[in-house]
PDBQT receptor file of N, H, CA, C and O in Angstrom, charges set to zero:
ATOM      1  N   MET A   1     141.707  49.049 127.819  1.00  0.00    +0.000 N 
ATOM      2  CA  MET A   1     142.647  49.671 128.752  1.00  0.00    +0.000 C 
ATOM      3  C   MET A   1     142.285  49.325 130.192  1.00  0.00    +0.000 C 
ATOM      4  O   MET A   1     142.489  50.131 131.101  1.00  0.00    +0.000 OA
ATOM      5  N   SER A   2     141.755  48.140 130.393  1.00  0.00    +0.000 N 
ATOM      6  H   SER A   2     141.589  47.485 129.655  1.00  0.00    +0.000 HD
ATOM      7  CA  SER A   2     141.349  47.727 131.733  1.00  0.00    +0.000 C 
ATOM      8  C   SER A   2     142.557  47.411 132.610  1.00  0.00    +0.000 C 
ATOM      9  O   SER A   2     142.428  47.287 133.828  1.00  0.00    +0.000 OA
ATOM     10  N   GLY A   3     143.734  47.281 131.989  1.00  0.00    +0.000 N 
ATOM     11  H   GLY A   3     143.839  47.382 130.999  1.00  0.00    +0.000 HD
ATOM     12  CA  GLY A   3     144.937  46.957 132.740  1.00  0.00    +0.000 C 
ATOM     13  C   GLY A   3     145.532  48.150 133.484  1.00  0.00    +0.000 C 
ATOM     14  O   GLY A   3     146.472  47.998 134.264  1.00  0.00    +0.000 OA
ATOM     15  N   ILE A   4     144.973  49.350 133.237  1.00  0.00    +0.000 N 
ATOM     16  H   ILE A   4     144.209  49.473 132.604  1.00  0.00    +0.000 HD
ATOM     17  CA  ILE A   4     145.500  50.552 133.882  1.00  0.00    +0.000 C 
ATOM     18  C   ILE A   4     144.878  50.703 135.268  1.00  0.00    +0.000 C 
ATOM     19  O   ILE A   4     143.655  50.704 135.402  1.00  0.00    +0.000 OA
ATOM     20  N   PRO A   5     145.709  50.829 136.295  1.00  0.00    +0.000 N 
ATOM     21  CA  PRO A   5     145.181  50.989 137.646  1.00  0.00    +0.000 C 
ATOM     22  C   PRO A   5     144.398  52.289 137.799  1.00  0.00    +0.000 C 
ATOM     23  O   PRO A   5     144.655  53.273 137.106  1.00  0.00    +0.000 OA
ATOM     24  N   GLN A   6     143.432  52.272 138.726  1.00  0.00    +0.000 N 
ATOM     25  H   GLN A   6     143.222  51.472 139.289  1.00  0.00    +0.000 HD
ATOM     26  CA  GLN A   6     142.598  53.454 138.962  1.00  0.00    +0.000 C 
ATOM     27  C   GLN A   6     143.449  54.644 139.410  1.00  0.00    +0.000 C 
ATOM     28  O   GLN A   6     143.158  55.789 139.065  1.00  0.00    +0.000 OA
ATOM     29  N   LYS A   7     144.511  54.360 140.188  1.00  0.00    +0.000 N 
ATOM     30  H   LYS A   7     144.747  53.429 140.469  1.00  0.00    +0.000 HD
ATOM     31  CA  LYS A   7     145.400  55.436 140.650  1.00  0.00    +0.000 C 
ATOM     32  C   LYS A   7     145.993  56.178 139.465  1.00  0.00    +0.000 C 
ATOM     33  O   LYS A   7     146.049  57.407 139.453  1.00  0.00    +0.000 OA
ATOM     34  N   THR A   8     146.436  55.419 138.468  1.00  0.00    +0.000 N 
ATOM     35  H   THR A   8     146.391  54.420 138.478  1.00  0.00    +0.000 HD
ATOM     36  CA  THR A   8     147.040  56.032 137.285  1.00  0.00    +0.000 C 
ATOM     37  C   THR A   8     146.017  56.892 136.560  1.00  0.00    +0.000 C 
ATOM     38  O   THR A   8     146.335  57.996 136.116  1.00  0.00    +0.000 OA
ATOM     39  N   ILE A   9     144.792  56.394 136.438  1.00  0.00    +0.000 N 
ATOM     40  H   ILE A   9     144.534  55.497 136.798  1.00  0.00    +0.000 HD
ATOM     41  CA  ILE A   9     143.731  57.134 135.753  1.00  0.00    +0.000 C 
ATOM     42  C   ILE A   9     143.454  58.443 136.480  1.00  0.00    +0.000 C 
ATOM     43  O   ILE A   9     143.349  59.494 135.848  1.00  0.00    +0.000 OA
ATOM     44  N   SER A  10     143.335  58.387 137.808  1.00  0.00    +0.000 N 
ATOM     45  H   SER A  10     143.420  57.533 138.321  1.00  0.00    +0.000 HD
ATOM     46  CA  SER A  10     143.042  59.603 138.563  1.00  0.00    +0.000 C 
ATOM     47  C   SER A  10     144.214  60.570 138.495  1.00  0.00    +0.000 C 
ATOM     48  O   SER A  10     144.017  61.785 138.485  1.00  0.00    +0.000 OA
ATOM     49  N   ARG A  11     145.441  60.037 138.448  1.00  0.00    +0.000 N 
ATOM     50  H   ARG A  11     145.601  59.050 138.456  1.00  0.00    +0.000 HD
ATOM     51  CA  ARG A  11     146.622  60.897 138.316  1.00  0.00    +0.000 C 
ATOM     52  C   ARG A  11     146.605  61.614 136.978  1.00  0.00    +0.000 C 
ATOM     53  O   ARG A  11     146.934  62.797 136.894  1.00  0.00    +0.000 OA
ATOM     54  N   ILE A  12     146.219  60.895 135.933  1.00  0.00    +0.000 N 
ATOM     55  H   ILE A  12     145.952  59.934 136.000  1.00  0.00    +0.000 HD
ATOM     56  CA  ILE A  12     146.147  61.503 134.603  1.00  0.00    +0.000 C 
ATOM     57  C   ILE A  12     145.081  62.602 134.602  1.00  0.00    +0.000 C 
ATOM     58  O   ILE A  12     145.308  63.685 134.063  1.00  0.00    +0.000 OA
ATOM     59  N   GLU A  13     143.925  62.328 135.202  1.00  0.00    +0.000 N 
ATOM     60  H   GLU A  13     143.740  61.448 135.640  1.00  0.00    +0.000 HD
ATOM     61  CA  GLU A  13     142.854  63.321 135.270  1.00  0.00    +0.000 C 
ATOM     62  C   GLU A  13     143.327  64.559 136.022  1.00  0.00    +0.000 C 
ATOM     63  O   GLU A  13     143.042  65.687 135.621  1.00  0.00    +0.000 OA
ATOM     64  N   THR A  14     144.056  64.335 137.123  1.00  0.00    +0.000 N 
ATOM     65  H   THR A  14     144.288  63.419 137.448  1.00  0.00    +0.000 HD
ATOM     66  CA  THR A  14     144.591  65.453 137.894  1.00  0.00    +0.000 C 
ATOM     67  C   THR A  14     145.591  66.233 137.059  1.00  0.00    +0.000 C 
ATOM     68  O   THR A  14     145.564  67.464 137.033  1.00  0.00    +0.000 OA
ATOM     69  N   GLY A  15     146.483  65.505 136.369  1.00  0.00    +0.000 N 
ATOM     70  H   GLY A  15     146.505  64.505 136.390  1.00  0.00    +0.000 HD
ATOM     71  CA  GLY A  15     147.486  66.147 135.531  1.00  0.00    +0.000 C 
ATOM     72  C   GLY A  15     146.863  66.960 134.410  1.00  0.00    +0.000 C 
ATOM     73  O   GLY A  15     147.381  68.013 134.040  1.00  0.00    +0.000 OA
ATOM     74  N   VAL A  16     145.740  66.470 133.862  1.00  0.00    +0.000 N 
ATOM     75  H   VAL A  16     145.319  65.614 134.162  1.00  0.00    +0.000 HD
ATOM     76  CA  VAL A  16     145.068  67.177 132.772  1.00  0.00    +0.000 C 
ATOM     77  C   VAL A  16     144.370  68.416 133.308  1.00  0.00    +0.000 C 
ATOM     78  O   VAL A  16     144.392  69.463 132.660  1.00  0.00    +0.000 OA
ATOM     79  N   SER A  17     143.746  68.317 134.490  1.00  0.00    +0.000 N 
ATOM     80  H   SER A  17     143.728  67.466 135.016  1.00  0.00    +0.000 HD
ATOM     81  CA  SER A  17     143.011  69.449 135.044  1.00  0.00    +0.000 C 
ATOM     82  C   SER A  17     143.968  70.540 135.532  1.00  0.00    +0.000 C 
ATOM     83  O   SER A  17     143.636  71.725 135.509  1.00  0.00    +0.000 OA
ATOM     84  N   VAL A  18     145.159  70.126 135.972  1.00  0.00    +0.000 N 
ATOM     85  H   VAL A  18     145.429  69.163 135.990  1.00  0.00    +0.000 HD
ATOM     86  CA  VAL A  18     146.175  71.090 136.391  1.00  0.00    +0.000 C 
ATOM     87  C   VAL A  18     147.107  71.361 135.215  1.00  0.00    +0.000 C 
ATOM     88  O   VAL A  18     147.646  70.418 134.636  1.00  0.00    +0.000 OA
ATOM     89  N   PRO A  19     147.309  72.624 134.849  1.00  0.00    +0.000 N 
ATOM     90  CA  PRO A  19     148.142  72.940 133.687  1.00  0.00    +0.000 C 
ATOM     91  C   PRO A  19     149.630  72.736 133.966  1.00  0.00    +0.000 C 
ATOM     92  O   PRO A  19     150.423  73.675 133.897  1.00  0.00    +0.000 OA
ATOM     93  N   ASN A  20     149.989  71.500 134.281  1.00  0.00    +0.000 N 
ATOM     94  H   ASN A  20     149.344  70.738 134.338  1.00  0.00    +0.000 HD
ATOM     95  CA  ASN A  20     151.382  71.176 134.558  1.00  0.00    +0.000 C 
ATOM     96  C   ASN A  20     151.828  70.195 133.481  1.00  0.00    +0.000 C 
ATOM     97  O   ASN A  20     151.652  68.984 133.618  1.00  0.00    +0.000 OA
ATOM     98  N   PHE A  21     152.410  70.731 132.407  1.00  0.00    +0.000 N 
ATOM     99  H   PHE A  21     152.553  71.715 132.296  1.00  0.00    +0.000 HD
ATOM    100  CA  PHE A  21     152.701  69.910 131.236  1.00  0.00    +0.000 C 
ATOM    101  C   PHE A  21     153.774  68.859 131.509  1.00  0.00    +0.000 C 
ATOM    102  O   PHE A  21     153.740  67.774 130.930  1.00  0.00    +0.000 OA
ATOM    103  N   LYS A  22     154.714  69.171 132.377  1.00  0.00    +0.000 N 
ATOM    104  H   LYS A  22     154.741  70.052 132.848  1.00  0.00    +0.000 HD
ATOM    105  CA  LYS A  22     155.742  68.183 132.714  1.00  0.00    +0.000 C 
ATOM    106  C   LYS A  22     155.094  66.960 133.350  1.00  0.00    +0.000 C 
ATOM    107  O   LYS A  22     155.474  65.825 133.062  1.00  0.00    +0.000 OA
ATOM    108  N   THR A  23     154.111  67.199 134.219  1.00  0.00    +0.000 N 
ATOM    109  H   THR A  23     153.802  68.121 134.453  1.00  0.00    +0.000 HD
ATOM    110  CA  THR A  23     153.415  66.090 134.874  1.00  0.00    +0.000 C 
ATOM    111  C   THR A  23     152.667  65.261 133.831  1.00  0.00    +0.000 C 
ATOM    112  O   THR A  23     152.719  64.031 133.852  1.00  0.00    +0.000 OA
ATOM    113  N   VAL A  24     151.977  65.939 132.927  1.00  0.00    +0.000 N 
ATOM    114  H   VAL A  24     151.935  66.937 132.910  1.00  0.00    +0.000 HD
ATOM    115  CA  VAL A  24     151.212  65.241 131.885  1.00  0.00    +0.000 C 
ATOM    116  C   VAL A  24     152.150  64.401 131.023  1.00  0.00    +0.000 C 
ATOM    117  O   VAL A  24     151.868  63.238 130.736  1.00  0.00    +0.000 OA
ATOM    118  N   ILE A  25     153.265  64.999 130.615  1.00  0.00    +0.000 N 
ATOM    119  H   ILE A  25     153.494  65.944 130.849  1.00  0.00    +0.000 HD
ATOM    120  CA  ILE A  25     154.212  64.285 129.749  1.00  0.00    +0.000 C 
ATOM    121  C   ILE A  25     154.765  63.053 130.465  1.00  0.00    +0.000 C 
ATOM    122  O   ILE A  25     154.845  61.971 129.884  1.00  0.00    +0.000 OA
ATOM    123  N   SER A  26     155.147  63.231 131.739  1.00  0.00    +0.000 N 
ATOM    124  H   SER A  26     155.082  64.111 132.211  1.00  0.00    +0.000 HD
ATOM    125  CA  SER A  26     155.708  62.093 132.473  1.00  0.00    +0.000 C 
ATOM    126  C   SER A  26     154.663  61.000 132.663  1.00  0.00    +0.000 C 
ATOM    127  O   SER A  26     154.985  59.813 132.628  1.00  0.00    +0.000 OA
ATOM    128  N   LEU A  27     153.406  61.405 132.864  1.00  0.00    +0.000 N 
ATOM    129  H   LEU A  27     153.144  62.369 132.892  1.00  0.00    +0.000 HD
ATOM    130  CA  LEU A  27     152.344  60.415 133.012  1.00  0.00    +0.000 C 
ATOM    131  C   LEU A  27     152.107  59.676 131.695  1.00  0.00    +0.000 C 
ATOM    132  O   LEU A  27     151.887  58.465 131.685  1.00  0.00    +0.000 OA
ATOM    133  N   VAL A  28     152.153  60.408 130.597  1.00  0.00    +0.000 N 
ATOM    134  H   VAL A  28     152.331  61.392 130.605  1.00  0.00    +0.000 HD
ATOM    135  CA  VAL A  28     151.968  59.781 129.279  1.00  0.00    +0.000 C 
ATOM    136  C   VAL A  28     153.086  58.773 129.025  1.00  0.00    +0.000 C 
ATOM    137  O   VAL A  28     152.834  57.678 128.522  1.00  0.00    +0.000 OA
ATOM    138  N   GLU A  29     154.315  59.140 129.370  1.00  0.00    +0.000 N 
ATOM    139  H   GLU A  29     154.520  60.030 129.778  1.00  0.00    +0.000 HD
ATOM    140  CA  GLU A  29     155.445  58.229 129.185  1.00  0.00    +0.000 C 
ATOM    141  C   GLU A  29     155.260  56.979 130.037  1.00  0.00    +0.000 C 
ATOM    142  O   GLU A  29     155.486  55.861 129.575  1.00  0.00    +0.000 OA
ATOM    143  N   ALA A  30     154.843  57.183 131.292  1.00  0.00    +0.000 N 
ATOM    144  H   ALA A  30     154.659  58.092 131.667  1.00  0.00    +0.000 HD
ATOM    145  CA  ALA A  30     154.616  56.049 132.186  1.00  0.00    +0.000 C 
ATOM    146  C   ALA A  30     153.491  55.170 131.642  1.00  0.00    +0.000 C 
ATOM    147  O   ALA A  30     153.549  53.943 131.726  1.00  0.00    +0.000 OA
ATOM    148  N   LEU A  31     152.474  55.815 131.087  1.00  0.00    +0.000 N 
ATOM    149  H   LEU A  31     152.427  56.811 131.019  1.00  0.00    +0.000 HD
ATOM    150  CA  LEU A  31     151.330  55.087 130.534  1.00  0.00    +0.000 C 
ATOM    151  C   LEU A  31     151.768  54.240 129.339  1.00  0.00    +0.000 C 
ATOM    152  O   LEU A  31     151.361  53.086 129.208  1.00  0.00    +0.000 OA
ATOM    153  N   LYS A  32     152.595  54.814 128.472  1.00  0.00    +0.000 N 
ATOM    154  H   LYS A  32     152.926  55.752 128.578  1.00  0.00    +0.000 HD
ATOM    155  CA  LYS A  32     153.107  54.073 127.317  1.00  0.00    +0.000 C 
ATOM    156  C   LYS A  32     153.852  52.822 127.780  1.00  0.00    +0.000 C 
ATOM    157  O   LYS A  32     153.640  51.733 127.247  1.00  0.00    +0.000 OA
ATOM    158  N   LYS A  33     154.718  52.983 128.769  1.00  0.00    +0.000 N 
ATOM    159  H   LYS A  33     154.890  53.867 129.203  1.00  0.00    +0.000 HD
ATOM    160  CA  LYS A  33     155.487  51.852 129.285  1.00  0.00    +0.000 C 
ATOM    161  C   LYS A  33     154.549  50.789 129.844  1.00  0.00    +0.000 C 
ATOM    162  O   LYS A  33     154.752  49.592 129.638  1.00  0.00    +0.000 OA
ATOM    163  N   GLU A  34     153.515  51.246 130.556  1.00  0.00    +0.000 N 
ATOM    164  H   GLU A  34     153.350  52.218 130.723  1.00  0.00    +0.000 HD
ATOM    165  CA  GLU A  34     152.566  50.309 131.157  1.00  0.00    +0.000 C 
ATOM    166  C   GLU A  34     151.828  49.525 130.073  1.00  0.00    +0.000 C 
ATOM    167  O   GLU A  34     151.665  48.310 130.177  1.00  0.00    +0.000 OA
ATOM    168  N   VAL A  35     151.387  50.231 129.035  1.00  0.00    +0.000 N 
ATOM    169  H   VAL A  35     151.521  51.218 128.951  1.00  0.00    +0.000 HD
ATOM    170  CA  VAL A  35     150.648  49.579 127.950  1.00  0.00    +0.000 C 
ATOM    171  C   VAL A  35     151.547  48.576 127.240  1.00  0.00    +0.000 C 
ATOM    172  O   VAL A  35     151.127  47.453 126.960  1.00  0.00    +0.000 OA
ATOM    173  N   VAL A  36     152.785  48.977 126.948  1.00  0.00    +0.000 N 
ATOM    174  H   VAL A  36     153.126  49.889 127.175  1.00  0.00    +0.000 HD
ATOM    175  CA  VAL A  36     153.723  48.072 126.277  1.00  0.00    +0.000 C 
ATOM    176  C   VAL A  36     153.974  46.841 127.143  1.00  0.00    +0.000 C 
ATOM    177  O   VAL A  36     154.015  45.716 126.644  1.00  0.00    +0.000 OA
ATOM    178  N   PHE A  37     154.140  47.066 128.441  1.00  0.00    +0.000 N 
ATOM    179  H   PHE A  37     154.107  47.980 128.846  1.00  0.00    +0.000 HD
ATOM    180  CA  PHE A  37     154.388  45.955 129.360  1.00  0.00    +0.000 C 
ATOM    181  C   PHE A  37     153.200  44.987 129.376  1.00  0.00    +0.000 C 
ATOM    182  O   PHE A  37     153.382  43.771 129.433  1.00  0.00    +0.000 OA
ATOM    183  N   ASN A  38     151.987  45.537 129.324  1.00  0.00    +0.000 N 
ATOM    184  H   ASN A  38     151.839  46.525 129.277  1.00  0.00    +0.000 HD
ATOM    185  CA  ASN A  38     150.787  44.692 129.329  1.00  0.00    +0.000 C 
ATOM    186  C   ASN A  38     150.649  43.899 128.033  1.00  0.00    +0.000 C 
ATOM    187  O   ASN A  38     150.068  42.814 128.031  1.00  0.00    +0.000 OA
ATOM    188  N   LEU A  39     151.176  44.428 126.936  1.00  0.00    +0.000 N 
ATOM    189  H   LEU A  39     151.649  45.309 126.938  1.00  0.00    +0.000 HD
ATOM    190  CA  LEU A  39     151.046  43.749 125.644  1.00  0.00    +0.000 C 
ATOM    191  C   LEU A  39     152.014  42.582 125.521  1.00  0.00    +0.000 C 
ATOM    192  O   LEU A  39     151.770  41.648 124.757  1.00  0.00    +0.000 OA
ATOM    193  N   ILE A  40     153.102  42.631 126.266  1.00  0.00    +0.000 N 
ATOM    194  H   ILE A  40     153.300  43.390 126.886  1.00  0.00    +0.000 HD
ATOM    195  CA  ILE A  40     154.116  41.564 126.164  1.00  0.00    +0.000 C 
ATOM    196  C   ILE A  40     153.566  40.261 126.752  1.00  0.00    +0.000 C 
ATOM    197  O   ILE A  40     154.262  39.246 126.762  1.00  0.00    +0.000 OA
TER     198      ILE A  40
């Protein structure tokens, strides 16, 4: 998962530490898209 920018990682950590499930879900969706894009 080296293709994930540090900003995204820190955003995910923030989203996990803050009980904001909408933020977590949107980050997970964005992460999925990023991973799929990197695999192409």
